[in-house]
N, C-alpha and C positions, 0 to 999 in steps of 0.2 A: 128248329134246324135252320128255317131263313134266317134268323138273328145271327146267329153264327156266322151263318155264309156273309150277310151283311158286315158282320164284324171283320171278318177274315178278307173281305175286299177293301174295306177303310183301310185297316191295317195294311195292306199290300199299297195302297195307295198312297199313304203316306210315307211308305217305304222308298216308291217310287220317287214322290217327290222330294224325300230327304236326298236319296241317291243323284238324284239330278241336279240339286243345289249343290252338293257337294262337287260333282264332277265340271259345274259353271262356277266352281272357284277354283279352279287350277290353271296354270298356263304351262304350256310344255316350249319350252327356249332352246332354240339350235344357236350353238354357237362354237366359238373356237378358241375359248380362253381355258385352258387346257395347263397351261406352265404354273408354276406354284404363287410366284404373285399374282396371276390372271385371276386364280381360281379364289385365293383370298379374298378380292376385290369383289369377284362376283356373290360371295359369301353375304355381302353385305346387303347387298338388292334383294338374296332368298330371306335373309332375316328382317327386313324391312317388310317384304311382304307378307311373310308369315305373321306378324302383327297383324294385317289387315284380313288375314282368312284365306289368305290365297296360299296356295301348296304350288311346291315348282317340282313339274318334271324337267329332268335335265336330258340334254340333246347334246352331248358334246362331241366335235370333230374335229380331231387335230390337225394342226396344219396352221402356219404362222400368216398368211394374209387371204385365209378364209376362199381358197379354192377348195379346197376338197369339201367344205362346209355348202358352196353353192352347188357342187355336183350333188352330194345327199340333199341336198333341199330339191334338185331336179325333181329327183325319184320319188319325193315324199307328195310333191304338188300334182303329178305326171299320176301319182295313185288316187289322187282325191282327196289326200287326208293332209295339209297343210300344216304345220308347225303353229301354235297360238303366236309367237314373233320369232324372229330371227335378226342374229346381230348379222350388221351387213354394212359395207362400205360404196361410196360414188357410184360410180356407172351402173355396178349392180341393182343398186336400188330403182334406177331410174328403166334397167330391164324388166325388171319383175313389176314394177306399174304401168310399165306399157301394156303387161300383159292379162292386168285386168283384174289380178289375183289378190289383191292388197288390200288392209282396212282404212278407213277413214277417220282420221282422231280431229277432224276440225271443230267440233262441240268442246273439246278439251280443252285445244289449244287457245280456244277462243277465249273461253271462260279464266285460263291461266295466264294469259298473255306471252305465249311464247314468241310472236313475232316482235315484240319488243324487246328480248333480250338473248335471245339467238343468233350468233352473227350471220349475216346475211351470205356468206360463204356456205356455210352450213346449210342455210335454207333451202339454198339453191338444189339441195340432195335431199332435205326432207321434206318437199314437197313436190307435188308432181300435176300438172295442169291446173295449177292454184287451189290444191289442197293438202293438207297435213297428210302424211301417210309414215313418218317416221319420229322415232323420239330420239333425237341427240343425246348421247352418254357422256362424251367429253371433246378436245381436243389433243387428237397427238401431233407431235410433229417428227420430225423423221431426220432432221438434220441435225444430230447431236451426236458427241464425242466423249467415251465414259473412260474414266484414266484410274487406274490403281494410283493412290494417294502415296502412299510410301515409293514405290516404284516413279513415280512423278517427281516426287521431291528428289529423290536421290539423280535424277536426269536433271535438275536443276530449278523444277517449280515455276518454269514462266511457261504460259499456254501459249500454243503455236497459233499465230496469226493467218498463216498462207498453208499453201501445199508443201512449201520449200521449208518450211518450218516445221512442220510434222514429219516429213521425212528424217528433217534430222534429230527430232524426238523418237522416231520408231527407232531409229540407228544406234541411240543412247540406251534405250531399252534391249537391244539385243547385245548390247555389250555386256547388260546386268545379268544375261543367260537367260532372259524370257522370249516368251512368242511375241512380238512385238504388237503385233496386229490381231485380235481373236477373230476371225470371220467362218462362221458355217456356210458351206458351198452349197446352198438351195438357191433357184432362180428368184425367188422374190428378194432374199438377203443381196446377191451381186446386186440387184436392180435398187434396192435399197442406198445402198455405197456410190454404185455409177451414179444415182440422180443427183447427191451429196458433192460427189465431183463435178458433176455437170456447172452448179450453181457457184460451187468454189470457184471454177475454171471462167468461168465467161460472166460470172454475177446474174442477176435474175431478167436482164432483158435475155439474154442468150438461153438462159434456162425456159423462158414463156417461148420464144423464136423456134427454139430444138423442141421440146416437149409438149407445151401446150399449141402450136400455132402447125408443129411436124414441118416445118420449112426443110423441103430437101439440103437446101446451100448449108442450112444449119446445121442437120444430121449425117452431111459428109465433109464439110470444110477443117480449114486448118484448126480452129477451136475445137472442133469435136475429135481431132487427131491426136490435140493433148491430154484430150480426156481419156481415151483410150490408153495413150502413151502412160496415163500418170494408172490408172487401174493397172497394168503391167506389173509398173514398178511396186504399186502395192499389194501384188499378190505374192510378192517374194517376201514379204513379210508375216505371210500367214504360217500356221504347222502342219506339215507333213497332212495330218489328217482330218483338215476342213471339211470337204468333201461330204455332202449331205449332213452335214451335224445342224442339230437346233441350236435356235436361236440363244434359248436358254443355257447352255451348255456354254458357250462361247461368252458368255456374261460371266457364269461362273468360274472359267479359267480366269477372267481378271479380276474377281470376285478374292479369288483364291491365291493371287501373288503369282500365277503361273503365267499370265500375260501383261502387257502393259496396258493395253488401250483395245476398245472395241466402238466400230461406227453403229447405231442402232437409234432406232424410235426411243422416245421417254419412257416406254410399257419395260424398258431397260430398268429400270429404277427400282422397281416393284420388286427385281430380285433381290436386291441392293438390300432393300429394306426388308424385306422377308429374311435376310442374312443377319438383322440385325447390327447393320454398317448406317455410320452418317455420312451425308454429303458434307466436304469440307474436311473431316476426319479420317472416313477410309479411303471416300469416292469425290474424283471432282467431275462436274456435269458443265461440259460446254457448248459451245455450238461449234460444228464441222470446220475446221480451219478454212476462211475466205470465203464464209457464209453468213458473217455477224450481219444482225438486221433483218434479215428473212428466214420466212417459216415455211419450211414445206408440210401441210398439213395433213392430218388423216383423223379422220373422227369415225368412230363408231358409233353407229345408230341401231333401234331395234325398230324393224320394220313389223307391220302388224297387218297380219294377213286375214283374209275375209275368211273367217271359221263358221258364220253365223250368230245368231244372236244369243241362242244358249250362253255362249262364252265371253261375249261382248264386256260385260260388267268385270271379269277376271281381267281381259286385256285392257281396258281401260284404266285400273288400279295398277297395272303395271307401268304404263305408259306415264300416268302420275306420279308414282313412285321414281322413274327414273328422271322425272326431271323438279324434282323435289330437291332445294336450293341444300338441304340438311344433308341428303345423300349425293347430291355430284361432292359436298366438300365432302364425306367419309368413302364413296367409293375411288374419288381422284387420287387421293391422298394418299390411300395403299396403288393404286394402278400406275403411279405414275405421270399420268397426263394430268391435263387441267380442266376445271369446269367449262361443260358447252356454252353454261349461261355467260353471260357479262357481268348480271346483279351479283354471282357471289363471292365475297370478300376472300380476300389469299391470306389472313392473316394464321390460318391453321394450317398454312402448308410450309413444308422446309425451305432452304435456300435455292433448291433446285427448283421446285413448284413454282416458288416467287417467281424467279426470275423467267421460268415457260410462261405464266398468265402473263406477266410484262411482255415480253417477247410477241405474242399472241396481238396484245393490244395495239404495242406499236405497231407491227405490222399489217394491223387492220388498217390502222389508220394511213400508213404508207401507198399502201395497192402492194405490199410485198408478201400478202399473205397467201399463199399457190398450192394446190393442189398438187400431193403427191402422184408421179406414177406410178409407183412400186404399190402402192396400198389404195388405188382404185380412185381417187380423185383428179388425175389429171387426164386419162383418157380410157375410152371402152375396157373391156377383158379384152378382146381379139386383138389388139392393136399394144395392149400392154403385156400380152403373151409373145407376139412376134419380135416386141423391143429386148423382151427378155432371153429370149433364145439366142438373138444374137450377142448380148453383153456376156451370159455364161460360157459360148462356145468359146469368145475370145479371152477370157479370165481363163478358162481352163485351157489357154494354149493351143486350142483344135483349129484357129483361126488366126490371121495375124492382123494388124491392127489397118492394113490398108485393104483388107479383103472386107472387115468391120464397117469400116465406113462405107464401100459399095454396098455391103448386105442392107446395113441397120435404115435408110432409103426404101431401098427395093422391098422390105419386110415390112415397112408399114404401108406405102402403097399396097401392098397384096392383103393386107388387113381390113383396110377400111370399107 
């Protein structure tokens, strides 16, 4: 009887150990990659981890700028049950690091030489207090314009070099019976369009002064008046159903030839690729008119949370998989972004990808690789949301330009 009991106890211990090992080799990942092209890109990472014996527990939270995801994360951390890793942007990374709830990736980063191949502009957010806390997946940029090639060719096939030429092109799309500019009326999308207009209108010096430095004169002066007036003009090229529409549905309008153009970050390309469309044949990618030579960046990063030693091995496998050059190629060719690592060759990327890689490299050298406001790399969340409120109210006709110029610096000052 004692032997049987001992055997049963031994079996139980083995089962418990096996269960613990199995549990340790799982990562729960909170993210907002729910659109088709994004989900396809994420599958690349899931499959790579599966080969390492790590299972993926999905925690998707829809919402293109991650605001809803951060709300969900707060609830999890408050309850003492943080996910293994969280997709995160810019100042949100710093905010969570300050709360002392994130993990440490120093050993892995040192072993794999991340500091030599990840741009300093990204490292400023991947590290906190000198320690690596996040693994950057990619570099997105927001100041792109996406054009339906057939409609573009019919309109003359000349890329607009500035806002005036963009307006002329949109008029030609209107003559074709198309929605000239596909736009989804959500605050983060309004902000994404606005920041491109800011950069186009005043150049990088003005963008830095207004968006990075938050100079009250820049936020309320003649140059910003041109920005808001331009936004009002662009609003006339939206379709009546734009309010509240998700970004990928606006992309679909351009893909289907119902709209001529969309201003959106390069994640938009993932939707074109998923629809089996090719750059140069079915669509045109170009920098938003007037922003050539400048890149407003947004980088997806996986922040690792402190989830205890039992899950640390799986967590390190996830971070390592994210920085694997082969994954960086496989993921970013699907996602539309470019690698976070500067040592990844661009030969497997399409023409838009090659252009993105070159633009980022050139901007980094020239000092014109600067954080996107709309995507959390220019200002903390409170300031971003305050700016969004003014932009969206103005774009929807709730306030005029004069009122927007008064409220913008006031909103920023109140949010600081």
